[in-house]
Backbone bond lengths (Angstrom), bond angles and torsions (degrees), N, CA, C in turn:
res aa  C-N    CA-C-N  psi(-1)  N-CA   C-N-CA  omega(-1)  CA-C   N-CA-C  phi
1 M - - - 1.463 - - 1.576 107.39 -
2 S 1.225 115.80 145.39 1.485 125.15 174.22 1.439 113.15 -160.21
3 R 1.290 117.84 161.72 1.464 121.92 176.49 1.517 112.33 -57.28
4 E 1.337 114.61 -42.30 1.423 118.60 -178.32 1.505 112.04 -59.92
5 R 1.354 114.83 -44.61 1.487 120.56 -179.69 1.493 112.28 -63.92
6 I 1.439 113.96 -41.79 1.407 116.25 176.37 1.608 112.33 -61.06
7 V 1.283 117.75 -44.62 1.456 123.63 -177.55 1.486 109.24 -63.92
8 R 1.317 120.06 -42.04 1.485 121.88 176.81 1.475 112.40 -64.06
9 A 1.336 120.17 -34.12 1.453 121.28 175.68 1.504 113.00 -72.04
10 A 1.394 118.70 -33.50 1.375 120.14 175.05 1.525 114.34 -66.77
11 I 1.402 111.93 -40.87 1.371 115.96 176.87 1.530 113.19 -60.95
12 R 1.380 117.75 -40.75 1.508 121.24 175.18 1.482 111.96 -57.80
13 L 1.325 118.26 -41.96 1.450 119.05 176.35 1.473 115.85 -66.91
14 A 1.417 117.94 -40.47 1.457 123.07 178.50 1.573 109.29 -68.05
15 D 1.308 119.15 -41.95 1.455 120.72 176.22 1.551 112.08 -58.83
16 A 1.304 115.92 -37.03 1.509 117.60 -173.69 1.613 108.32 -83.31
17 D 1.312 115.93 -40.86 1.456 117.73 -169.96 1.486 117.12 -132.45
18 G 1.317 118.12 13.97 1.508 119.53 -177.01 1.446 117.38 81.13
19 L 1.329 119.07 172.67 1.431 123.53 -175.55 1.553 113.15 -66.78
20 E 1.337 113.47 -21.49 1.469 114.50 179.09 1.519 113.45 -72.70
21 A 1.361 115.62 -13.26 1.505 120.72 169.45 1.544 113.03 -81.20
22 V 1.248 120.32 1.22 1.544 121.18 -169.95 1.548 102.68 -111.19
23 S 1.313 113.76 123.59 1.422 129.34 170.12 1.452 108.96 -154.53
24 L 1.228 117.58 160.58 1.596 119.60 177.06 1.485 107.36 -62.75
25 R 1.330 118.47 -40.30 1.501 120.06 178.95 1.562 112.23 -58.37
26 K 1.312 112.09 -48.73 1.407 117.66 -174.84 1.484 115.21 -70.78
27 V 1.476 114.01 -33.93 1.494 116.47 169.40 1.448 113.93 -66.65
28 A 1.249 119.56 -35.43 1.459 123.78 -179.12 1.603 106.57 -62.30
29 A 1.431 113.51 -46.15 1.413 119.89 179.11 1.558 112.49 -55.44
30 E 1.385 110.20 -42.92 1.551 116.53 -178.53 1.554 109.67 -64.42
31 L 1.289 118.72 -30.63 1.415 122.02 -178.02 1.557 110.36 -90.68
32 G 1.302 116.43 -13.48 1.470 118.32 176.94 1.454 113.72 81.83
33 V 1.399 112.92 31.06 1.503 112.12 -178.99 1.578 103.62 -132.09
34 G 1.365 115.84 173.57 1.405 122.17 174.29 1.551 111.42 -74.69
35 P 1.465 115.72 147.54 1.556 114.86 -179.28 1.531 113.38 -55.57
36 M 1.349 118.73 -32.50 1.476 118.75 -177.32 1.541 112.09 -62.19
37 R 1.274 116.36 -22.03 1.458 118.85 179.91 1.587 110.85 -61.54
38 L 1.353 109.98 -36.86 1.459 115.91 -174.20 1.529 114.53 -69.51
39 Y 1.429 116.34 -30.07 1.397 120.24 -175.17 1.479 115.32 -64.82
40 G 1.325 118.15 -16.81 1.418 121.24 174.05 1.482 111.33 -70.67
41 Y 1.324 122.11 -16.06 1.386 126.89 -174.17 1.566 112.53 -118.18
42 I 1.252 118.20 -39.31 1.466 124.21 -177.58 1.530 110.91 -134.40
43 A 1.272 121.71 124.77 1.410 129.06 -169.94 1.545 111.33 -81.46
44 T 1.334 113.32 -42.72 1.530 112.28 -171.20 1.615 108.79 -142.75
45 K 1.253 115.83 165.06 1.458 119.84 177.53 1.544 112.50 -61.41
46 E 1.351 112.65 -36.61 1.519 117.81 176.99 1.538 113.19 -58.52
47 E 1.357 113.49 -44.50 1.361 120.06 177.68 1.620 111.55 -62.29
48 L 1.282 116.38 -41.24 1.482 123.37 170.68 1.483 115.23 -54.97
49 L 1.380 110.08 -47.33 1.597 115.52 178.86 1.536 110.65 -59.06
50 D 1.359 116.20 -46.03 1.509 124.55 176.00 1.455 110.07 -51.34
51 L 1.278 116.57 -51.36 1.431 121.36 -178.16 1.545 113.02 -65.39
52 M 1.309 114.53 -40.38 1.486 114.32 172.22 1.414 119.15 -56.55
53 V 1.386 112.18 -44.32 1.505 121.08 179.52 1.556 109.54 -60.93
54 D 1.384 116.54 -47.46 1.369 119.18 179.04 1.617 115.38 -60.76
55 A 1.337 109.54 -39.71 1.513 114.95 178.85 1.460 112.93 -62.87
56 V 1.398 117.19 -30.47 1.429 117.94 178.26 1.548 108.35 -79.90
57 H 1.312 117.98 -25.59 1.424 115.01 176.68 1.538 112.88 -61.11
58 A 1.208 118.54 -22.17 1.550 123.21 178.15 1.616 105.96 -59.84
59 E 1.388 116.63 -22.87 1.402 117.80 175.92 1.520 116.21 -86.80
60 I 1.309 116.27 -7.15 1.454 120.84 178.35 1.513 106.90 -98.58
61 R 1.289 116.89 100.10 1.380 122.22 -175.34 1.561 112.27 -123.20
62 P 1.330 115.52 82.57 1.512 116.44 -179.60 1.467 113.15 -62.96
63 A 1.352 120.12 133.76 1.429 125.07 178.92 1.568 111.53 -148.13
64 G 1.252 118.28 160.36 1.465 122.84 179.03 1.492 112.05 149.20
65 D 1.282 115.79 177.50 1.445 123.55 174.52 1.459 110.97 -101.41
66 G 1.329 113.71 109.55 1.525 114.84 177.84 1.528 108.50 102.00
67 W 1.260 116.80 159.75 1.414 121.97 -179.13 1.478 116.76 -66.03
68 R 1.465 115.67 -35.72 1.426 118.93 -179.00 1.476 113.92 -65.02
69 E 1.400 115.25 -42.95 1.396 121.22 177.72 1.537 111.99 -59.58
70 V 1.367 113.70 -45.24 1.411 121.10 -179.18 1.493 112.18 -62.27
71 L 1.346 116.18 -44.63 1.477 116.20 176.92 1.414 113.83 -63.53
72 R 1.292 120.68 -36.11 1.516 127.61 174.80 1.477 111.38 -58.55
73 S 1.432 112.12 -51.18 1.399 121.45 177.04 1.609 110.11 -58.12
74 L 1.277 116.09 -43.82 1.505 118.29 179.84 1.476 109.42 -60.14
75 A 1.344 116.30 -46.82 1.524 118.90 -179.75 1.543 110.62 -64.04
76 E 1.188 119.72 -44.96 1.560 123.16 -178.24 1.447 112.39 -65.59
77 T 1.400 121.31 -46.60 1.349 122.76 -173.91 1.526 109.12 -75.47
78 T 1.315 119.30 -26.48 1.359 121.76 173.04 1.599 110.96 -65.74
79 R 1.270 112.29 -47.31 1.485 118.63 -177.40 1.602 107.86 -62.37
80 Q 1.308 114.19 -41.52 1.520 119.51 -179.44 1.522 106.55 -59.29
81 A 1.344 117.60 -48.68 1.438 120.18 -175.29 1.518 110.50 -61.65
82 V 1.355 116.18 -38.87 1.469 117.75 -179.82 1.643 109.81 -66.23
83 H 1.243 112.89 -37.20 1.524 117.10 175.09 1.454 114.80 -62.78
84 R 1.304 115.76 -33.77 1.507 119.42 177.39 1.499 110.28 -81.08
85 H 1.318 118.52 -29.74 1.490 120.58 -178.85 1.528 103.20 -126.61
86 E 1.298 118.12 91.51 1.478 122.91 -173.62 1.608 109.48 -58.76
87 W 1.335 112.53 -42.59 1.457 119.57 -175.88 1.611 111.14 -56.81
88 L 1.329 115.86 -23.38 1.476 115.43 -179.86 1.517 114.16 -61.90
89 A 1.376 115.71 -25.65 1.398 119.42 178.69 1.596 111.88 -60.06
90 D 1.317 115.62 -23.13 1.448 119.23 -177.41 1.517 110.53 -86.26
91 L 1.256 117.01 -15.30 1.475 119.90 -173.56 1.513 113.36 -115.42
92 I 1.367 118.67 -27.40 1.379 122.58 -173.84 1.623 112.80 -63.57
93 G 1.246 115.42 132.10 1.475 116.75 177.86 1.561 112.49 92.39
94 G 1.322 113.29 -18.27 1.462 117.26 -173.17 1.536 114.38 -105.22
95 R 1.320 112.42 -5.41 1.453 120.64 -176.12 1.429 112.28 -121.17
96 P 1.313 124.03 145.18 1.489 122.83 174.68 1.557 115.37 -62.87
97 R 1.320 114.67 139.11 1.431 118.74 -176.39 1.447 109.44 -103.90
98 L 1.317 117.40 78.86 1.489 124.24 -173.27 1.535 109.02 -112.91
99 G 1.328 120.85 -7.03 1.480 117.94 -178.14 1.515 110.78 -77.71
100 P 1.380 118.21 163.81 1.433 124.70 -168.89 1.588 109.81 -59.74
101 H 1.272 121.09 -37.03 1.479 123.75 -179.63 1.549 108.27 -68.35
102 A 1.334 117.34 -44.61 1.452 120.62 -177.44 1.515 109.76 -68.01
103 L 1.359 118.72 -38.85 1.439 123.46 176.15 1.537 107.75 -63.50
104 A 1.313 119.34 -42.01 1.488 117.50 -176.25 1.540 109.84 -68.85
105 R 1.279 114.42 -32.13 1.503 117.95 179.27 1.564 109.19 -66.19
106 G 1.403 112.62 -43.90 1.491 117.88 179.40 1.580 110.85 -66.13
107 E 1.249 117.85 -35.00 1.470 120.83 176.82 1.446 113.47 -61.42
108 A 1.340 113.71 -48.00 1.495 123.81 -179.60 1.530 107.80 -56.16
109 V 1.312 119.62 -47.31 1.454 120.64 -172.65 1.566 107.84 -72.95
110 L 1.373 117.52 -45.36 1.459 117.45 177.67 1.416 118.72 -63.62
111 A 1.409 115.88 -32.39 1.467 121.74 179.12 1.599 104.56 -66.26
112 A 1.319 119.24 -40.20 1.492 118.68 -179.23 1.459 112.32 -64.47
113 M 1.402 118.92 -21.27 1.498 122.97 -176.22 1.579 111.57 -105.50
114 A 1.332 116.12 23.52 1.365 124.16 -178.56 1.526 111.76 -55.13
115 D 1.278 118.87 -38.76 1.489 125.05 178.48 1.426 115.60 -77.80
116 V 1.268 120.35 -7.18 1.529 124.18 -178.74 1.524 105.25 -95.09
117 D 1.377 111.41 145.91 1.441 121.27 -176.86 1.542 108.87 -58.95
118 V 1.354 118.60 131.17 1.343 125.59 -173.20 1.532 112.59 -54.68
119 D 1.386 116.54 -37.96 1.411 121.81 -178.20 1.535 111.30 -68.65
120 T 1.330 118.14 -12.81 1.516 120.79 -178.61 1.496 106.25 -100.90
121 V 1.356 121.93 -31.06 1.513 122.71 -173.88 1.495 111.73 -55.21
122 V 1.340 116.64 -46.98 1.507 114.94 -169.65 1.544 111.27 -68.62
123 P 1.377 119.14 -47.66 1.399 116.17 174.57 1.548 117.21 -61.16
124 V 1.262 115.83 -33.62 1.517 120.18 176.77 1.467 109.68 -62.10
125 V 1.292 117.63 -53.81 1.511 118.45 177.47 1.524 113.50 -60.82
126 A 1.323 116.41 -33.57 1.426 118.56 -179.72 1.531 111.74 -69.17
127 A 1.355 111.71 -35.04 1.515 118.26 177.63 1.454 111.29 -63.21
128 V 1.326 116.28 -47.43 1.400 120.56 178.94 1.522 114.38 -61.91
129 D 1.352 114.12 -39.93 1.406 118.71 176.98 1.514 112.06 -63.34
130 A 1.293 115.60 -47.01 1.518 121.21 175.76 1.471 113.62 -60.09
131 Y 1.243 117.99 -36.48 1.530 119.55 179.91 1.595 105.47 -66.75
132 V 1.337 114.44 -51.30 1.514 116.81 -175.22 1.481 114.05 -65.16
133 I 1.358 119.63 -42.62 1.402 122.35 172.48 1.529 113.12 -58.59
134 G 1.227 122.38 -44.08 1.463 123.47 -178.18 1.569 107.96 -68.58
135 A 1.337 116.82 -40.09 1.478 119.58 179.84 1.482 112.80 -62.39
136 V 1.325 112.14 -50.25 1.482 115.79 -172.76 1.550 111.53 -72.03
137 R 1.365 116.10 -29.85 1.439 117.61 -178.62 1.617 103.82 -69.57
138 R 1.300 118.85 -42.17 1.448 121.94 176.70 1.582 110.41 -57.57
139 E 1.314 115.04 -42.96 1.550 116.37 -176.13 1.504 107.03 -69.44
140 I 1.296 120.56 -37.62 1.554 124.59 -179.85 1.457 108.00 -67.29
141 T 1.283 118.44 -47.30 1.501 125.81 177.88 1.515 108.35 -53.19
142 E 1.303 119.92 -51.62 1.435 125.97 -179.06 1.578 109.39 -63.11
143 R 1.369 119.02 -42.69 1.413 121.35 179.36 1.546 110.73 -62.65
144 R 1.292 113.73 -46.25 1.469 118.16 174.64 1.528 115.34 -57.17
145 A 1.314 113.24 -41.26 1.549 119.89 -179.38 1.579 104.51 -65.08
146 E 1.285 121.20 -44.27 1.395 120.28 179.87 1.543 112.74 -56.41
147 R 1.298 114.53 -40.84 1.492 121.05 -177.13 1.559 108.01 -67.97
148 A 1.366 113.17 -42.12 1.453 116.15 -179.12 1.473 116.32 -68.26
149 T 1.353 114.57 -36.96 1.506 115.72 -179.56 1.431 114.79 -95.40
150 G 1.379 117.71 -20.34 1.412 121.63 179.01 1.548 110.54 83.38
151 M 1.368 113.77 14.29 1.572 120.62 -177.29 1.467 107.03 -120.74
152 D 1.435 113.98 124.33 1.391 119.56 171.87 1.481 108.96 -80.57
153 K 1.406 116.85 -171.18 1.446 116.51 -174.03 1.517 115.41 -70.26
154 K 1.382 114.65 -32.26 1.472 119.52 178.33 1.556 107.87 -68.01
155 Q 1.266 114.75 -46.63 1.436 116.60 179.72 1.457 113.58 -61.52
156 W 1.300 120.13 -35.87 1.508 125.13 177.25 1.479 110.18 -62.22
157 Q 1.379 114.58 -45.75 1.425 124.58 -178.47 1.577 109.96 -62.09
158 A 1.352 113.50 -42.41 1.511 116.98 178.48 1.501 112.84 -66.57
159 A 1.428 111.97 -34.38 1.512 113.96 -178.17 1.517 113.61 -72.50
160 F 1.323 114.21 -39.16 1.547 123.15 -173.26 1.567 112.01 -97.21
161 G 1.278 113.78 -14.89 1.528 113.40 -178.01 1.497 115.49 -53.97
162 P 1.372 121.86 -42.55 1.501 121.50 177.46 1.454 110.25 -62.18
163 Y 1.335 120.49 -38.91 1.453 119.51 179.39 1.481 111.49 -58.13
164 L 1.451 114.75 -51.29 1.394 118.06 -177.87 1.512 116.44 -62.40
165 Q 1.383 114.90 -34.72 1.433 120.24 173.29 1.608 111.49 -59.82
166 R 1.281 118.60 -40.32 1.500 122.36 177.53 1.494 109.79 -66.70
167 V 1.360 116.37 -40.55 1.442 119.70 -178.48 1.498 112.50 -64.68
168 F 1.358 112.04 -48.75 1.573 118.91 176.50 1.439 114.39 -60.85
169 A 1.284 116.82 -32.90 1.530 120.41 -174.57 1.533 104.44 -67.86
170 T 1.350 125.38 -20.29 1.399 122.60 178.96 1.553 113.74 -72.60
171 G 1.386 115.50 -12.25 1.466 119.99 178.34 1.463 113.38 76.63
172 R 1.373 121.17 5.75 1.397 121.00 -179.56 1.515 116.00 -80.27
173 F 1.272 113.63 -14.37 1.569 118.04 -175.96 1.500 108.27 -132.27
174 P 1.355 121.80 67.18 1.406 124.30 -174.35 1.510 111.67 -69.41
175 A 1.370 118.64 -36.69 1.462 118.77 -178.69 1.477 110.35 -69.84
176 L 1.382 117.56 -43.84 1.418 116.72 177.14 1.574 113.85 -65.00
177 A 1.332 117.06 -37.37 1.414 117.49 176.71 1.579 114.73 -58.21
178 S 1.374 110.50 -40.91 1.506 118.13 -177.54 1.509 108.78 -64.34
179 V 1.301 116.95 -44.39 1.457 120.96 -178.20 1.463 112.31 -66.82
180 V 1.335 118.97 -42.57 1.439 123.23 177.09 1.496 114.63 -61.55
181 R 1.304 115.44 -42.04 1.472 122.35 -176.47 1.524 114.46 -84.00
182 D 1.352 117.14 -36.39 1.430 117.19 -173.32 1.570 113.09 -113.79
183 G 1.357 117.83 -13.93 1.417 118.63 -177.91 1.562 116.88 -74.68
184 P 1.250 118.47 169.02 1.479 119.72 -175.26 1.532 102.74 -77.74
185 H 1.488 109.91 144.82 1.377 115.80 176.43 1.593 107.06 -112.58
186 L 1.330 113.83 96.72 1.443 120.35 -170.94 1.574 107.75 -94.11
187 D 1.360 107.68 147.80 1.504 110.90 174.50 1.515 110.29 -81.01
188 A 1.346 115.52 -175.97 1.442 119.66 -174.43 1.563 114.46 -60.30
189 D 1.370 112.10 -43.91 1.451 119.23 -177.94 1.548 110.07 -65.96
190 Q 1.302 118.07 -42.01 1.452 122.95 179.69 1.519 111.04 -68.37
191 T 1.327 118.66 -40.90 1.468 119.54 175.02 1.475 110.14 -61.88
192 F 1.307 119.65 -47.25 1.410 118.95 -177.12 1.550 114.34 -61.17
193 Q 1.333 117.40 -42.94 1.427 122.28 -178.86 1.555 112.96 -71.32
194 T 1.354 113.55 -37.22 1.493 117.48 173.10 1.505 112.16 -59.12
195 G 1.361 116.38 -51.30 1.465 118.69 -176.64 1.516 109.68 -63.44
196 L 1.359 115.96 -36.99 1.473 117.29 -178.43 1.536 111.07 -67.88
197 D 1.343 117.27 -37.39 1.438 125.69 176.36 1.554 105.88 -55.46
198 F 1.268 118.04 -54.83 1.510 121.30 178.50 1.482 113.65 -54.77
199 L 1.361 115.72 -42.98 1.434 116.45 179.71 1.578 113.47 -68.77
200 L 1.277 116.65 -40.92 1.477 120.99 -179.58 1.534 109.77 -69.00
201 D 1.311 117.71 -35.27 1.548 120.91 178.04 1.572 107.11 -64.65
202 G 1.267 113.74 -41.50 1.515 114.27 178.55 1.486 115.61 -69.28
203 I 1.342 117.28 -34.92 1.402 120.49 173.97 1.549 112.86 -66.07
204 E 1.329 111.91 -38.15 1.537 114.83 -177.69 1.514 110.07 -73.89
205 A 1.339 117.44 -32.72 1.412 117.47 170.88 1.497 118.73 -61.10
206 R 1.333 111.45 -42.00 1.447 119.99 177.27 1.416 113.76 -65.23
207 I 1.391 118.58 -44.84 1.388 123.07 176.89 1.503 117.42 -64.92
208 S 1.384 115.19 -39.75 1.407 123.09 176.14 1.486 113.02 -70.21
209 G 1.251 119.21 -31.77 1.488 124.47 -175.70 1.445 106.84 -78.84
C-alpha cells in the first residue's frame, strides 16, 4: 500500500464513474483492503482529491521555444488532460496548486517567461488559465448534456432549428440571426484554437507595446 497506489485507484474510479464514485471506502474496495488501511496514508477525501489533481498535473507538460509556444502548450496539454479525466473540470482552478507536479508545471511556464516583465507575467498566466478553464468546462458540460439527453450537436440543431427560425422571423434579434445564419460554425477544436489565438495575439501586442 502507498499513497501513489491509492491515488491511482481513485483516478480509475473517477475516470469510469465521476467524482461521486470516489470515497475512501470505495477506493479501499477497489484495492481489496479495509477502509482503515487507507487512513495511515490519506486522512480525508479532500486530501485525496488534492492528490488526484496533482497526479494529473504530471500530464500537463508545457514545452516549446519562447513564451508563446509554452503558453499554447500549457493550454493544449491542460485541455487534453481534462478530456482524459472529465472529473478534472469540476476541480481545476478551484483548488490550490501546491503539489510537486503542479509546481513543476508552474516553474516551466514562468521559466519560459523569464524575459517578460514580472508585473506582466502573473496576469498573463492567469488569463491563459482562465481561458482554458472556461473553455474546457463548457466542453465537458456540453459532453455531459449530450449523454443526458441522448442528443448530439446536430440532433440538437435539428430539434430546435424550427423554433429559432420562428423567433428570428419576428425581426427582434437581427444580430443573432445574422451570426447564426452567416457566421462560421466551428467544431470544438477550432473554437478552442481560435479563441486561444485571439488571447495570445493580445498578450503579444501588450508585451511588445
